[in-house]
C-alpha positions in Angstrom: 0.0 0.0 0.0 2.9 2.4 0.7 4.0 2.1 -3.0 0.7 3.8 -4.0 2.0 7.1 -2.5 5.4 7.0 -4.1 5.9 9.8 -6.6 6.1 8.5 -10.2 9.1 9.3 -12.2 8.2 12.1 -14.6 8.7 11.2 -18.3 9.5 13.8 -20.9 7.0 13.7 -23.7 8.2 15.3 -26.9 5.6 17.6 -28.3 4.2 16.7 -31.7 4.9 18.9 -34.7 2.1 21.3 -35.4 0.2 19.9 -38.4 -0.4 23.5 -39.7 2.4 25.0 -41.8 4.6 27.8 -40.5 5.0 31.1 -42.3 8.6 30.2 -43.1 7.6 26.9 -44.5 4.9 28.5 -46.7 7.4 31.0 -48.1 9.9 28.3 -49.0 7.5 26.1 -50.9 6.0 26.6 -54.3 2.3 26.5 -53.6 0.0 24.5 -55.9 -3.2 26.4 -55.6 -6.1 23.9 -56.3 -8.9 26.4 -55.8 -11.5 27.2 -58.5 -10.9 30.1 -60.9 -13.6 32.1 -59.2 -12.0 31.7 -55.8 -8.6 32.8 -57.1 -10.1 35.8 -58.8 -12.2 36.8 -55.7 -9.6 36.2 -52.9 -6.3 36.7 -54.8 -3.2 34.4 -54.8 0.2 34.2 -53.1 3.4 35.3 -54.9 4.9 31.8 -54.8 1.8 30.0 -56.0 0.8 28.4 -59.2 -2.9 27.9 -60.0 -3.7 24.3 -61.0 -7.4 23.7 -60.5 -8.4 20.3 -59.0 -10.2 19.0 -62.1 -9.9 16.1 -64.6 -6.7 17.6 -66.0 -5.0 18.0 -62.6 -2.6 15.1 -62.9 -1.5 15.9 -66.5 -0.8 19.5 -65.5 1.2 18.4 -62.5 3.4 16.3 -64.8 4.7 19.6 -66.3 6.1 20.8 -63.0 9.8 20.7 -61.9 10.3 17.5 -60.0 13.3 19.0 -58.1 11.2 21.6 -56.2 9.2 21.2 -53.0 5.5 21.9 -53.3 2.7 22.6 -50.9 -0.9 21.9 -52.0 -3.5 24.4 -50.9 -7.3 24.7 -51.3 -9.6 27.4 -49.9 -10.3 26.0 -46.4 -8.0 23.1 -45.9 -10.5 20.3 -46.6 -8.7 17.2 -45.6 -10.3 14.8 -48.1 -9.6 17.0 -51.1 -6.0 17.8 -49.9 -5.3 14.1 -49.3 -6.5 13.2 -52.8 -4.5 16.0 -54.4 -1.3 15.1 -52.5 -1.7 11.4 -53.5 -1.9 12.4 -57.2 1.0 14.8 -56.9 3.2 12.1 -55.3 2.1 9.6 -57.9 3.4 11.8 -60.7 6.7 12.1 -58.8 6.4 15.5 -57.1 7.8 16.2 -53.6 4.5 17.6 -52.3 2.6 17.9 -49.1 -0.8 19.3 -48.1 -1.0 22.7 -46.4 -3.5 22.2 -43.6 -5.8 25.1 -43.1 -5.8 26.2 -46.7 -5.8 29.7 -48.1 -7.7 31.3 -45.2 -5.3 29.9 -42.6 -2.2 31.1 -44.6 -3.7 34.5 -45.2 -5.5 35.3 -41.9 -3.5 33.4 -39.3 0.0 33.5 -40.8 -0.7 37.0 -42.3 0.9 36.1 -45.6 0.1 38.8 -48.1 -1.6 38.1 -51.4 -0.3 39.6 -54.6 -2.4 42.2 -56.3 
């Protein structure tokens, strides 16, 4: 019974990496912007982004990109199912790509990354 009152040895738990991108990370990637044409026109785009809509030609357009660059895939709101599918297609065509959780609104509003005019 006395063992019950013994202080447990504290273990160090390494914090997990935040799943949302940092501003530095966003600035160092080429962003593949998969939003619709209307969304890009209405909200604007980032200086380091290329607009490739997520449509039936998405994979063929990705094949034209430089395979030596690092890419981040962004939609409007960071919808996980859409980003997962886009990331899977990008990796299938040989790109070093990852999804940017939070999407355009997170990058613009939380990270305060400025859109180009």
